[in-house]
C-alpha positions in Angstrom: 0.0 0.0 0.0 1.4 3.4 -1.0 1.6 6.4 1.2 -1.0 8.2 -0.9 -3.6 5.4 -0.3 -2.9 5.1 3.4 -3.1 8.9 3.9 -6.4 9.2 2.0 -8.3 6.6 4.1 -8.8 8.6 7.4 -10.0 11.6 5.5 -12.9 9.6 4.1 -14.2 9.0 7.6 -13.9 12.7 8.6 -15.4 13.9 5.3 -18.3 11.6 5.9 -18.9 13.0 9.4 -18.6 16.6 8.1 -21.0 16.0 5.2 -23.5 14.3 7.4 -23.4 17.1 10.0 -23.6 19.8 7.3 -26.5 17.9 5.8 -28.4 17.9 9.1 -27.9 21.6 9.5 -28.8 22.3 5.9 -32.0 20.2 6.3 -33.5 22.9 8.4 -32.8 25.6 5.8 -32.9 24.0 2.3 -34.1 20.4 1.9 -32.4 19.9 -1.4 -29.0 20.6 0.1 -29.8 18.1 2.9 -30.6 15.4 0.4 -27.4 16.0 -1.6 -25.1 16.3 1.5 -26.8 13.3 3.1 -26.3 11.1 0.0 -22.7 12.2 -0.2 -22.3 11.4 3.5 -23.8 8.0 3.0 -21.4 7.2 0.1 -18.3 8.4 1.8 -19.3 6.7 5.0 -19.7 3.4 3.2 -16.3 3.8 1.6 -14.8 4.5 5.0 -16.8 1.6 6.6 -15.1 -0.8 4.3 -11.7 -0.1 6.0 -11.5 -2.0 9.3 -9.7 0.8 11.2 -12.3 3.4 10.2 -15.4 1.3 10.5 -16.8 3.1 13.5 -16.3 6.6 12.1 -17.7 5.4 8.7 -20.8 4.0 10.5 -21.4 7.3 12.3 -21.0 9.2 9.0 -23.6 6.9 7.4 -26.0 7.5 10.2 -25.6 11.2 10.0 -26.1 11.1 6.2 -29.3 9.1 6.7 -30.5 11.5 9.4 -29.8 14.4 7.1 -31.9 12.9 4.4 -34.7 12.3 6.9 -34.5 15.9 8.1 -34.7 17.1 4.5 -37.7 15.0 3.8 -39.5 16.2 6.9 -38.8 19.8 6.2 -39.8 19.5 2.6 -43.1 17.8 3.6 -43.8 20.4 6.2 -43.3 23.2 3.7 -45.6 21.5 1.2 -48.4 20.8 3.8 
């Protein structure tokens, strides 16, 4: 494994956490941003989850991404109602 590959792995977990948290915050403002950031958090969380050392951070990132999508759906449906 090269240094570039090993250096990029921890960043996936932290990016997943950041995207999920930003998605949850954006869910209260603009639901579309919550859906986009939540989906990106899910994907990067899944990629980080596949690495044994980062499984816990990846799992938390996936949960935050999913919560961001749910917050976006809830806010969108409350606007439409």
